C-alpha positions in Angstrom: 88.0 106.8 162.4 86.4 105.1 159.4 87.8 101.7 160.2 85.1 99.1 159.6 82.9 101.4 157.4 83.0 100.5 153.7 81.7 103.6 152.0 83.1 103.1 148.5 84.3 106.7 148.1 87.6 108.6 147.9 89.2 110.8 150.6 87.7 114.0 149.3 84.2 112.5 149.4 84.8 111.2 152.9 85.8 114.8 153.9 82.6 116.1 152.4 80.6 113.4 154.2 82.3 114.3 157.5 81.3 117.9 157.2 77.8 116.9 156.4 77.8 115.0 159.7 79.5 117.8 161.6 77.4 120.7 160.2 74.3 119.1 158.5 72.1 122.2 158.3 74.8 124.5 156.8 76.2 121.9 154.3 72.8 120.8 153.1 71.9 124.4 152.3 74.9 125.0 150.1 73.5 123.5 146.9 70.6 121.6 145.3 71.4 117.9 145.1 70.1 115.8 142.1 68.2 112.7 142.8 71.1 110.3 142.5 73.3 112.4 144.8 70.6 112.2 147.5 70.5 108.4 147.1 74.3 108.3 147.6 74.2 110.6 150.6 71.5 108.7 152.3 73.2 105.4 151.6 76.5 106.6 153.0 74.9 108.1 156.1 73.0 104.9 156.8 76.2 102.9 156.6 77.9 105.2 159.1 74.9 105.1 161.3 74.8 101.3 161.2 78.5 101.2 162.2 78.3 103.8 165.0 75.2 102.2 166.5 76.4 98.6 166.2 77.8 98.4 169.8 74.5 99.5 171.4 71.5 97.4 172.2 68.6 97.6 169.9 66.5 99.0 172.7 69.0 101.9 173.2 69.2 102.6 169.5 65.4 102.6 169.2 65.1 105.2 172.0 67.5 107.5 170.2 65.7 107.4 166.8 63.9 110.7 165.8 60.2 110.0 166.1 59.4 111.3 162.6 61.6 108.7 160.9 61.8 106.0 163.7 60.1 103.2 161.7 62.1 103.8 158.5 65.4 104.1 160.3 64.8 100.9 162.2 64.3 99.2 158.9 67.4 100.7 157.4 69.8 100.3 160.4 69.1 96.6 161.1 70.2 94.7 158.1 67.8 91.8 157.6 69.4 91.2 154.3 72.3 89.1 155.5 71.0 86.3 153.2 68.8 88.2 150.8 69.8 91.4 149.1 67.4 94.2 149.9 69.1 96.9 147.9 66.1 97.6 145.7 63.9 97.8 148.8 66.2 100.4 150.5 66.4 102.4 147.2 62.6 102.5 147.1 62.5 103.9 150.6 65.1 106.6 149.6 63.1 107.4 146.4 59.9 108.0 148.4 61.8 110.2 150.9 63.1 112.3 148.0 59.6 112.4 146.3 58.1 113.8 149.5 60.8 116.5 149.7 62.0 115.1 153.0 65.6 114.3 151.9 67.2 117.3 153.6 65.5 116.7 156.9 66.1 113.0 156.8 69.9 113.5 156.1 70.0 116.1 158.9 68.4 113.8 161.4 70.7 111.0 160.3 73.7 113.2 160.9 72.5 114.2 164.4 71.8 110.5 165.1 75.4 109.6 164.2 76.7 112.4 166.5 74.6 110.9 169.2 76.0 107.4 168.7 79.6 108.6 168.5 79.5 110.4 171.9 77.5 108.2 174.3 78.3 110.2 177.4 80.1 113.5 177.9 82.1 114.7 181.0 82.7 118.4 181.3 85.6 119.1 183.7 84.4 122.6 184.8 84.6 126.3 184.1 81.9 126.8 181.5 81.5 130.4 182.7 83.9 133.3 182.4 86.2 131.6 179.8 84.5 133.1 176.8 81.7 135.4 175.6 78.8 132.9 175.4 78.6 130.4 178.2 74.8 130.6 178.1 74.8 129.2 174.6 77.2 126.5 175.7 74.8 125.5 178.5 71.9 125.5 176.0 73.8 123.1 173.9 74.7 120.9 176.8 71.1 120.8 178.0 70.2 119.2 174.6 72.6 116.3 175.1 71.1 113.0 176.2 73.8 112.0 178.7 76.4 114.0 180.5 77.8 115.1 183.8 79.7 118.2 184.9 82.4 118.6 187.5 81.8 122.1 188.7 84.6 124.6 188.3 85.4 127.7 190.4 83.9 130.0 187.8 80.7 127.9 187.6 80.4 128.0 191.4 80.7 131.8 191.3 77.6 132.0 189.1 75.8 129.5 191.2 76.6 131.5 194.3 75.5 134.7 192.6 72.0 133.2 191.9 71.8 131.5 195.3 72.2 134.8 197.3 75.9 135.2 197.9 76.6 139.0 197.7 80.4 138.5 197.4 79.9 136.0 194.5 77.4 138.4 192.9 79.8 141.4 193.1 82.7 139.3 191.7 80.5 138.1 188.8 79.6 141.7 187.8 83.2 142.8 188.2 84.6 140.0 186.1 82.0 140.5 183.4 83.1 144.2 183.3 86.8 143.3 183.4 86.6 141.1 180.4 84.1 143.2 178.4 81.4 140.7 178.6 78.5 142.7 180.0 76.4 141.5 177.0 76.1 138.1 178.7 74.3 139.7 181.6 72.2 142.1 179.5 71.3 140.1 176.5 72.0 136.5 177.7 70.1 136.8 181.0 68.0 140.0 180.7 69.8 141.7 183.6 69.1 145.5 183.5 72.4 147.2 184.4 71.1 150.7 184.0 71.0 151.5 187.8 74.4 150.0 188.3 75.8 152.0 185.4 74.2 155.2 186.6 75.7 154.6 190.1 79.2 154.0 188.7 79.0 157.1 186.4 78.0 159.2 189.4 80.8 158.1 191.7 83.7 156.9 189.5 86.0 158.5 187.0 88.5 157.7 184.3 91.0 155.1 185.6 93.4 153.3 183.2 93.8 150.4 185.7 90.3 149.3 185.1 89.8 149.2 181.4 88.5 145.9 180.2 90.8 143.3 178.9 90.5 142.7 175.2 88.6 139.4 175.0 85.4 140.5 173.3 85.6 142.4 170.0 83.4 145.2 168.7 82.7 147.0 172.0 81.7 150.7 171.5 83.5 153.5 173.2 80.6 153.9 175.6 80.6 150.2 176.4 84.3 150.3 177.2 83.9 153.4 179.3 81.0 151.9 181.3 82.8 148.6 181.8 85.8 150.6 183.2 83.5 152.5 185.7 81.5 149.4 186.7 84.7 147.4 187.4 85.8 150.1 189.8 82.4 150.2 191.5 82.1 146.5 192.0 85.7 145.9 193.0 85.0 148.2 196.0 81.6 146.6 196.7 83.2 143.2 196.4 85.8 144.0 199.1 83.1 145.3 201.4 80.7 142.4 201.2 83.5 139.9 201.4 84.5 141.5 204.7 81.0 140.8 206.1 81.5 137.0 205.4 85.0 137.0 206.7 83.9 138.6 210.0 81.0 136.2 210.5 83.0 133.1 209.5 86.3 133.3 211.3 86.8 129.6 210.6 87.4 130.6 206.9 90.7 132.1 208.1 90.6 135.0 205.6 91.2 137.9 207.9 94.3 138.8 205.9 92.0 139.8 203.0 90.6 142.7 205.1 92.6 145.3 203.3 90.4 148.4 202.8 90.9 149.1 206.5 94.7 149.2 206.1 94.8 152.0 203.6 96.6 155.1 204.9 95.8 158.7 204.2 98.8 159.0 201.9 97.5 156.0 199.8 99.8 153.3 201.1 98.9 149.9 202.6 100.8 147.8 205.0 101.4 144.2 203.9 103.0 142.1 206.7 106.2 144.0 207.6 106.3 146.6 204.8 104.3 149.3 203.1 103.3 149.4 199.4 102.1 152.5 197.6 98.7 152.2 195.9 98.0 152.9 192.3 94.7 153.3 190.3 93.0 154.5 193.5 89.2 154.6 193.5 88.4 154.6 197.3 86.1 157.6 197.3 83.2 155.5 198.8 85.4 153.9 201.4 84.8 155.6 204.8 88.1 155.5 206.8 86.0 155.2 210.0 83.9 152.3 208.6 85.8 151.0 205.6 83.6 147.9 205.1 80.2 149.6 205.4 78.1 149.7 202.2 76.6 153.1 201.3 72.9 153.2 200.9 73.3 153.4 197.1 75.7 150.5 197.0 73.3 148.4 199.0 70.3 149.3 196.8 72.3 148.5 193.6 73.4 145.2 195.0 69.9 144.2 196.2 68.5 145.2 192.8 70.9 143.0 191.0 70.3 140.0 193.2 66.6 140.3 192.7 67.1 140.4 188.9 69.5 137.4 189.0 66.9 135.4 190.9 64.1 136.6 188.6 65.8 135.7 185.4 64.1 132.5 184.1 66.9 131.6 181.8 69.6 132.0 184.5 67.4 130.0 186.9 67.1 127.2 184.3 70.9 127.2 183.7 71.8 127.2 187.4 69.3 124.4 188.1 70.9 122.4 185.3 74.4 123.0 186.7 73.3 121.9 190.2 71.4 118.9 188.9 74.2 117.7 186.5 77.1 119.2 188.4 79.2 117.7 191.2 82.3 118.6 193.0 83.8 115.3 192.0 82.6 112.2 190.0 83.5 108.5 190.2 82.9 106.9 186.8 83.9 103.5 185.7 86.8 103.4 188.2 88.0 106.9 187.3 88.1 109.9 189.6 87.1 113.2 187.9 87.2 116.7 189.5 88.0 120.2 188.4 90.6 121.6 190.8 92.4 119.7 193.5 92.3 117.8 196.8 93.8 120.4 199.2 97.0 119.0 200.8 99.9 119.8 203.0 103.4 119.7 201.3 104.1 116.3 203.0 101.0 114.8 201.2 98.6 114.8 204.2 95.1 116.1 203.3 94.5 119.6 204.5 91.9 119.7 207.3 89.3 122.5 207.0 86.9 123.4 209.7 83.3 124.7 209.2 81.3 125.3 212.3 82.4 122.7 214.8 83.3 120.0 212.3 86.6 119.5 210.4 86.8 117.9 207.0 89.5 116.6 204.7 89.9 114.7 201.5 86.7 113.0 200.2 84.7 114.2 203.3 85.6 117.8 202.4 84.5 117.3 198.8 81.2 115.7 200.0 80.6 118.7 202.4 81.1 121.2 199.6 78.7 119.2 197.4 76.0 119.3 200.2 76.5 123.1 200.5 75.8 123.6 196.8 72.5 121.7 197.2 71.5 123.4 200.4 72.2 126.9 199.1 70.3 126.3 195.8 67.3 125.0 197.8 67.1 128.3 199.9 68.1 131.2 197.6 66.2 133.6 199.8 68.9 133.1 202.5 72.0 135.3 201.9 74.0 134.7 205.1 73.7 131.0 205.9 76.7 128.8 206.1 76.0 126.9 202.8 75.8 130.1 200.8 79.0 131.5 202.5 80.7 128.3 201.6 79.9 128.8 197.9 82.0 132.0 198.1 84.7 130.1 200.1 84.9 127.7 197.2 85.7 130.6 195.0 88.7 131.9 197.0 89.4 129.9 200.2 92.6 128.2 200.9 90.9 124.9 201.6 88.7 125.1 198.5 89.0 122.1 196.1 88.1 124.5 193.2 90.5 127.4 193.9 93.6 125.5 194.9 95.7 128.4 196.1 96.7 130.0 199.4 94.9 133.3 198.7 93.3 135.4 195.9 95.2 138.6 195.2 92.5 140.6 193.5 93.2 143.8 195.6 97.0 143.6 195.0 96.6 143.1 191.2 94.4 146.2 190.9 96.2 148.6 193.3 99.8 147.5 193.8 102.5 147.7 191.1 104.9 145.4 192.9 104.2 142.1 191.1 105.7 140.0 193.9 102.6 140.9 195.8 100.4 139.4 193.0 101.7 135.9 193.3 99.0 133.4 194.3 100.8 130.4 195.8 99.4 127.1 194.6 98.4 124.3 196.9 101.0 121.5 197.3 98.6 119.2 195.4 99.9 120.6 192.1 103.4 119.4 192.9 102.3 116.1 194.5 100.1 115.1 191.6 103.3 114.3 189.6 104.0 111.3 191.9 102.5 107.9 191.5 102.4 107.2 195.3 100.3 110.3 195.9 97.9 109.4 193.2 97.5 105.9 194.7 96.6 107.6 198.0 94.0 109.7 196.2 92.4 106.5 194.7 92.4 104.8 198.1 90.8 107.9 199.8 87.8 107.6 197.3 87.5 103.8 197.6 89.1 103.1 194.3 92.0 100.9 193.1 94.8 102.4 191.0 93.7 100.8 187.7 91.6 103.9 186.8 92.7 107.4 186.1 92.4 110.8 187.9 90.9 113.3 185.4 91.8 116.8 186.4 91.0 120.3 185.0 91.5 123.9 186.2 95.1 124.6 185.4 96.0 125.1 181.7 98.8 122.8 180.5 101.6 125.0 178.9 102.4 122.7 176.1 104.6 125.4 174.3 106.9 125.3 177.4 107.2 121.5 177.3 104.6 120.7 180.0 102.7 117.4 179.5 99.1 116.6 180.5 100.0 113.1 181.5 101.2 113.0 185.1 102.4 110.3 187.5 103.2 107.8 184.8 99.7 108.0 183.4 97.7 107.8 186.6 96.6 111.5 186.3 95.5 113.4 183.2 95.0 117.2 183.0 92.3 118.0 180.5 92.9 121.8 180.2 95.0 123.0 177.4 93.4 126.3 176.4 90.0 125.5 174.9 89.2 129.1 175.8 90.8 131.4 173.3 92.2 133.7 175.9 94.5 130.9 177.1 95.8 129.7 173.8 98.8 132.1 173.6 99.9 130.7 177.0 99.3 127.0 176.3 100.1 126.8 172.5 97.1 124.6 171.8 93.3 124.9 171.9 92.5 122.4 174.6 92.3 118.6 175.2 89.6 116.0 174.8 90.0 112.7 176.5 88.3 109.9 174.5 87.4 106.7 176.2 86.0 103.5 174.7 86.2 99.8 175.1 89.7 99.8 173.5 91.2 102.2 176.0 91.9 106.0 176.3 93.2 108.5 173.8 94.2 112.1 174.5 93.4 114.5 171.7 95.2 117.8 171.6 93.4 120.4 169.4 94.9 123.2 167.4 93.2 126.7 167.4 89.9 126.8 165.6 89.0 129.8 163.5 85.2 129.9 163.4 82.3 127.7 162.2 81.7 129.6 159.0 85.3 129.5 157.9 85.6 125.8 158.8 82.6 124.9 156.7 83.6 127.2 153.7 87.1 125.9 153.5 86.4 122.4 154.7 89.1 122.8 157.4 88.1 121.0 160.6 89.6 121.3 164.0 93.2 119.8 163.6 93.8 117.2 166.3 96.9 115.2 167.4 96.0 112.0 169.3 98.1 110.1 171.8 97.1 106.8 173.2 97.1 106.9 177.0 95.9 103.4 177.7 95.3 100.5 175.3 93.3 97.6 176.7 94.7 94.1 176.2 91.2 92.9 176.3 88.2 95.0 175.3 86.1 96.3 178.2 82.6 94.9 178.1 79.4 96.5 179.4 79.4 94.1 182.3 82.6 95.9 183.6 81.2 99.4 183.5 79.1 101.2 186.2 76.0 100.9 184.1 76.7 97.2 183.6 77.0 96.6 187.3 73.8 98.5 187.9 72.0 96.3 185.3 73.4 93.2 186.9 72.2 94.3 190.3 68.7 95.1 188.9 68.6 91.7 187.2 69.6 89.9 190.4 66.9 91.9 192.3 64.2 90.9 189.8 65.3 87.3 189.9 65.2 87.2 193.7 61.7 88.9 193.7 60.3 86.5 191.2 61.9 83.4 192.7 61.4 83.6 196.5 63.1 80.9 198.6 60.6 78.6 200.2 61.3 78.0 203.8 
């Protein structure tokens, strides 16, 4: 909002100024501005920068200033002219900037500074990967932000596991990239050479309509579509084989029902519980009936080659390190509890107890255990069969995973069985229980919080077009997933949510589908947003009441005690 900023311009000029702040490089390149227009632009940008920086300490603002213009901006932002008008002085500064041909760069830096002040800290509630064609570019952008945290999603953990040495995660990552026509991310984004994998799949697999990539990426050539279809078959089979190795060495995972390759009959049927289902889209030519889970020598070599490449990719290593350093399974922030998926529960509300080794975990302890496994596996990527690395795969598909949140993953059934009843993935009871206030209070208590905060949840898209609401349990829990990924927008009816939090309260912003950057700039049509107030504070929250404020108070008390020792 522009409340409090007196710009002295009409709505159309405000829109133009907004787009200059949103897209400074592109807008400034559109035309040559005469001298007086540059003066006006800089004056308006300084006013907005003053307003957006006004709630921060001078020290924090000073640290955010671009070095090239730090001295000038400090002069402009802090109005020493409360008693004496300095308009002529400021104009002289602007004139000199224009004379030195620095006006475009100055305005650009001011726009970025305003962006920095408007979003002080960003929370990302998971699933950066596999939701669109360019997660690598998203991470590059996130790495440039000064302050953020990430609550890891199940797709993020899949990529972390792939880098850290989990063969089931790696096979799933390749299969999903092929399934959604996004092999360019591997080849161009991370420099992964798929030629050996493609040659292997061309040698052993044939045309199969059940494995053509879903249309989420445009402009794929016929050859790319064909190779994605073949790769998807090859890595589906490899995935089922390497998953079996983990299932057998980790019986505590309780995933023996996923050992399905060994249940295929000669007439291409499979027994599921008490009945048989015919198989479609069969591609089991490399499955030995006598040893169905044994990798062939070629499969082993292809998989080992890909793992070596994943761990040798500097860009992927940088991105995974960033995810591990900034990412957590859950986050407590200013009295709020943030996580991607769920807290696994029984239908009666008791936390689901999950055993790993000789120890059982539930609730917060389970989440802490998962977090420790992420750190341990990342620290030892050369180990491919240790518990921590196997747990990363369990986080992807295990019943007790806080990121998966379902009883079982039906990848095999979805590929090879036409009966859609077998495709159903039963959700954990958490997703029903989270509608109730009493359950949310139990969650707060389990994490040592009172119920004055909020639970911020992701993972499951909110189907707004079907009347579903993101606000649960009378406002105690908020689901921030409404289809930011384009592939979900037909299901949800919107293009995602952003939760905005400041000293006045919380506002939930629902976004309408966004065309593209170029069209938005050309037509001056920004992302359309509908806002709903979730919480309005009766009294503004002060820095003292935040986590950072409490930390500063503790540091202040420590310094005072150090400098003022008690004399005995």
